[in-house]
N, C-alpha and C positions, 0 to 999 in steps of 0.2 A: 419204542419210540425214536421216530426218523431224526435224520440231521436238522438243526435248526440252529438259527442264530436267533436268540432272544433281543429284547430290546436295548438300545443303545444305554448304558447306566453310566451319570456321571459320578463322579469321585469326588466327594467335597471335603473341605477341611473340617475337622473337628475342633471344637470349641476349646479353649484352655491349651491347644498344641499346636507346634509350629508345622509348616508346610513338609519339611524334610522328616520329621516323625510321624506324620499321616504316610506320606508316599514308602517310607521304611515300613510302616506295618502291613499296609497293603500290599505290597511287592514280597514280603517276607512270606505271606500267607498261601500266597500261590505257589511260591517256590518251596514249600514244606516236602522234605525228602520222603517223607513217610507216603505223600500224596503223588510225587514224579520220580519214583523209581531211585531215589538218591540222586537227583537233580538232572538225571539223563534225559529227560523229556521236556528239558527247559530249552527255548531257543531266542534271542533276540535280535534287534536291528539297531545299528549305530549305537550300540549302549553293551556293557558288561551285566551279565546277572547278576554278581556279585555287587557292583557299585551301581545299581540303575538308578534308586532313589536321589545318589549324589550327581548324577549325570542328567537327569531331569531338572533337579533344583540349579544346577549350572546353566541351563538352558532357558530358565526363568529368569536367571540375574542376565545375562545377555540379551533376555526381551527387556529388561528394563533399562538397561545402558543403551542399545539400539533406537529405541522409540520413545524414552522417557517417561514410559507410563508404567504404573505398578499394577499391580495386582487387585483386581476390584472384585472381581467374582470369587465364590469362593469354591469353584470348579478347578482342582488341580490334575486331575487326569481323568480318561475313559476308559470303560472296562466293557468289553463284548464276550458272552458266554455261547459256547456251542457244544451241543451234547450229538451223541453217535448211536445210532441203533446197537444194542448189543450183538456181537459176533460179526459184524458188518466190516470193521476195519480196526487196524491193529492200532496200538498206542503210537509209534513211529509216523505210519501213515496219518494218524490224526493231527499230530503235531506238523508235519507238512502241508496238511490242509490249511490248519490256523494261521501259519506263515504265510501261504501264498493267499488267504483271503487279507489278512493286514496288509500284507505288500501290495493289494490290487486297491483296497479300501484308501490306504492313506497316501499311495502313490509315492512313496518315499520322503516324505515333507515332514514325517515325526517317527521319533524313535519308538519302538516298543518290544512288547516282551511277551512270549506266547508260552505258559506252562500247560503241561496235559496231565490230568488227575485220573486214575484209574483206582482211586478207592470205594469208587462205586460200582454198581453192577452195569451202567453206561459210562463209557468213556466220554470226557468232556474237556473241553478248552477253556482257560481264562486268558483274554487277550487286554492286557493294560499298554493302553499307549499314551506319550506325553500330550498336555492340551497345548503347550505351546510347540511351535515349529522349530527344525532344526536350526535355522538360520536366524532366529530369534527374531524376525519380522512382524509376525503375525500370531494367531493363535487359531485353533478348530473350533469353527461355529456350530454347536448341535442344531442343523438345519430344520427346517419343518418338515414332516414326514421321514426324518432320519432312520427311525426303526424299520421303515419300509425298505428303505434302500439296501440297509443292513440284511434285511431278509433276502429280499431278491439277489443279492449278489452271493450271499451263501449258498442258496438253491442253486444259481448257474455252477458254483464250483462243485456243488455235490453231483450235476448232473455229468459236469465234464469228469470227474472220476469214477463215474457209473454207481454213484449212491442213490439210495432213496430219500425224499423229500417229504415232507409234511404237506398235505391236503388240506388248505386253509377253508373252512366251511364257513357259510354266512352266519350273522349273529343269532339268526332266528333257531339254525341247525343248531346250535352248541347246545352242549348238556351243561346243567350247572354240577359245579365239583361237588358242594355242599346243599344237602336240603336241610333247611332250617326248621326246628321246631314252630308250630304255631307261638305266638307270642302270647303271654297272660299278665294280666294287670296285677298290681296289687291287691286291688279291692278285690279281683275274681279270685286270687289266691286265697284272701281272708275269709272269704265266702264259703269256699270249699271246706277250710278248716273246721267253720263255724258248724257246717253241715255235719262234718265227721264228730264234731265234740258232742251235738245236739242228738246223734243218733245213739250215742252211749248213755245218754238221759241222765246228766248229773242233778246233784239234789237239788242245789240251789244255785242262783245266779255267782255268788262267791266262789262256789267250786267249778264252775264255769269259767271263772276268769282265772282262776288258778291252772286249769288246763290249757288256757290261750297262753301263759306264761310260761310251761313246759314245753310249749311249740316257738319258743324263743320270739316271744311277742312282749314288748314293754305294755303294762298296762296304768293308765293314768285313772285313777277314780275320782269323782268329784260329781259335780252337777251333770255333766255330760260326760259319760265312760267314753273314753278313747283308749285305742291301743296302735303302737307302731311296731313293724316288723324289724328283723335285722337287715341293716344297710339302707332304711328308709329314713328320709329327712324330716317328715312330717306324720303326726298322729292322725288317726283316721278314725272318725265319731260313729258309733253303731248304726246312727239316723241315715247318716249319708250312704249307706249303703246299699240301699232300695226296701222296698215292700217284704217283709218278714224278715228284718236284721235290724230292727229298730231293736233299742232296750228294753223299752215297754213289751214289744212283741216277743223276744227272747224269754222274758222273765213270764210271760202268758202260758209261753211252749213249757217252760220249766214247771210252771204250776200246774199243768194239765187242762189248761184253759182254753186252749189252742193248740192246733194242728201246724208242724213247720212244713212247709213247701220247698224243696232245694230249689237254689239259684239254677236258672236256665238262660243261655242266650240266645236272644231271639236271633232266628235264621235270617239270613240276608234276603234282602227285598228281591223278589222276583223282576228281571229285566222286562220292559214291555216288549212285544212281540213286534216284528216286522215282517211285511207283506215279502212274499216269494221273490226270487231274483230270477229274472228270464235270461237264464242261462242262452238259449241259441240267439237271441237280440243281443247280447253281450259278445258272444263270439264273432258274431258276424260283424261288430263293430272294431273289432280287432283285438280283442283279449286272448291273453295265453292261455296255457293247458292248467298252468297253476291255479288261475283264476275258476277255473271251469270245477278243479276239486273242491276249492274252497267254497263255491256258491253251491255244489251239489251238498256239501254238509251242512252249509247254513240254513239250505232248503228243509233238510231232514231235523234238522232242531226245530225249526219254527213250525214245522207240521206237528212234532210230538208235542209242541206246547198246545196249538190247537187243538190235538187230542186230548190232553189232560183238562184242557180247558171244558170241552164237550162232556166228559165224564163228569166232572165236578158238580156241572150244571144240571146234569142228567139228561140230557138232551139226544135222543133216540133218531131223529131225523131231521134231514135239510128243512122241510116245511115248519117243524117247531123253532130251528133256529131263526128261520125268517121272521116268523111271527113276536118271537121273542126280541127279535131287532126293532120290528115296527113299534112293540108297544114302547120300548125303551127311547126311541125317537120321538114319539108323541109326547111323553112325559118329559123329556128334556126339552123341546121347544116349548112346552105350557108354561113351564118354570121359567124359562128364558123370556117369556111375553111378560109374564106377571112381576120381573126384575126390571125389564124396561120399563113398562107403565109406572111402577114405585120410584124409578129413576125421573122418568119425567115430571111426576107431582113434585119430586123432591126441588126440582130446577125451577117449576113454579112457584114454590113458595117461597125459595128463598130471594127470587126476583119482585115476587108482589111484596115481601117483607122489606125490602128494600126502599121500593115508591111508597110504602105507607110511613117509612121512618121518614123519608126525603120530604113528603108530603104535610106531615106536621111540624117538620121544622122548617119550613119556608112558608108556610099559610100565612103568618103575619106579615111579611115582607112583602108577598104577591097582593094581601089587602089594602095595605100601602100605598102599594105601586097603583091601585086601580084607583083610591081615592085621588092621589096626585094626577089623574087623569091622563095615565100612562106617559108619564113626562120620559122625556129621551136622557135627558140627565140622571134620573133616578134608575133608568133601565142602565145606563153604564156604570152606573155605581153598584147596582146590584144584579149584573147580569148572569153569574152564577147560579145564585138562588130562584132566581125566576126562571132560568132554563129547566134546573131540577124540577121546579113545581108543574112547569107546563107539561114537563115528560111525565110525570106521576100521573097527571090527570088523563093524558091519553093513552095512558096503560089501562088506566080504570075503566076508561068509556070502550077500548077494544076488549077487555073481557066483560062488558056488561055489569061491571057492579054498581049496584044503586047505594047501598050499603057495606062500608069496608069493614072487615071482618077484625077482629082483634089480634095484636101482637101475640098475647100469652097463648090465644086459641091457635094460631099457625106456628107456635114452637110445642106445642103440647104435640099436634099432627105430625109435624117434621119429625120430632124423636119417637113417635110410633111406627112412622113408614120407615124410619133409617132403622129400627130393631127387627122390622117383619124383611127388611130386604138383608141383611148380614147372615138371618137364618137358613134362607133359601140357596144365597150363595155357594156355603162352604158345601151343601147338599149338590147344589148344581154342579159344581167343581167333580164331586166324587162322581154323579151321576154322568158327567160328561166323558170321564175318562170309562166308564162303563161303556158306554154308547159306542165310543171308538174301540174299546175290545169286542163289542158285539158285532160292528161292521166288519171290523178288520179280520175277524174268525170266518165270521160269514163269508169275505171276499176270499180269502184262502181256501175255505172250504170249495167253492167255485171254481177258483182256479186248477185246484188240485183234479177237481173232476173233470175239467175242460183240456187238461193235459192229453197232447196226442202220446200214445204209445208207439214210439218209432221203433220198427225191427234192427236189431245191430248189425251196422255196415258190414261188409265183407272187407276183411282185412287184405291190403295190396301186397304183394310181395315187396320186401324192403331190398331196393337196390343199393342201399349202401353198405360200407364196409362192416362185415360183422363183427361183432366185439370181440368175439375168440382169435380174431385176427390183429387185433392192435397190439397186444403185447409181443406178438412174432415181428410185427413191423419194428416194434419198439427197439426189440432185441438186434434185429438187421441194423437198424440206425446207428445203436450206440455201439456196435462191433467198428461199423465203417467209421466213426468218429474219433474209437481209440486208435483204428488203423495211421489214421492220418493227421492224428493230433501230435505224432513224433516229429512232423516235419516242423521247425520253429516259425518258418516265417508264416505259414499256416496258422499255427498256435497263437501267434501275437495278434494276427488278423481277428481271430475269433475274440480275443480277449478284449482288445478293442473294442469292436463291437457290442460285446456284451455289456462294457462301461457305460458306452453310449447310450445304450435303451435302459439300464437298469439304475444308473446311478446318479445322481445329481448334489454329488457332496460339493460344497463350498467352503473355503477356507479366508479365514479374514483375519 
């Protein structure tokens, strides 16, 4: 393990304890004599290791007297942990590095304690500093990305002392520390136990339930038998477990009238294919080498899907693939035309039915209007009814209807068309997906056949610095750095530049 500064850890006040008691517990732990070689590996700044908790508390009281503000936050101190690679540094040197880190990070504004532990295989530091400044005017602000600043400063000090650092990998390249087993629900576990018990062939259903009780299941007998496992909150009825696990089905299996089929999880749905990625075009557009690797792997996966599809459909040639795709397309279009015709007729029936109802409701009003000699006063009083009547009559004349159909007959035709329309819609959706699959696989087949087999390019001689020379150059630069770092002026300038680049701490 290389040297690293972990995240900045806020130390909070525990419920039911005073601030002084919490500080005493934290500082006493890090100063454990068994871990710090009898206290020899403990150093401090502006405080004594023996009375560090009391001095932190006095500073907090000074803050209240100076500013008139009380302790609102439960953060009483902060801790930074450093760990070192085994065998790379001595305990004394590790303590000095921790002290230097605290000096440069806090800039002498906060009292701190550095304790080096040697009870583990790797030497590590515990750095605890007061959240309140020494002058009692402000408190340390745990700023955004403070952990990043701490890590960068720790790495800088590590390089100055010619120690190794951790290489931070991108998130996608990190390995998971723990591989969790696949989750199993309570119902799946119960189905597995039922399969095991049925394989033993119990005499009757009561013996079956007794075996379940032996597996730490609570059985509730009654109209609907239910069981509850250890740690479960609710009972599970047999009929809710799925096909083959109902109470009647289990009894039939026990009586020998049926055969039990164990529960099997359905495999995950196959993801739809995609067309091949034009790698050469993407690279010309400015994509990186990493994208080329991903696209090559992606194309291989999609081509394997196409190959499996051709094997499942028993297609042995490109001509057969084209014929099946054309047949599927014709059927899809025919089904689409029938659905469109049915939808158009449904719309016509809806409009015609509306006009017939309006015509029947306004027929007497229009007859009275005619008898009144098309009176303007009557028109103004019944303008809406007369307009609906005229619109219905115009629609009948446009459709060429001499005799109006009955509303009941239109309702029956509408229901029949609606039923016929729903049936092909579902099959059309499935057939549409099949057509897309056929066309997609055919397109991928053609693209694969048209791909140019370009010969590999000749590698040009690499004029950059060979990788083997980099460690040598690093060692030379490190020696030069260590040679000139003895100069206090140069050392101070280097420290100031590093702090300006890597630190962004603020105190408030």
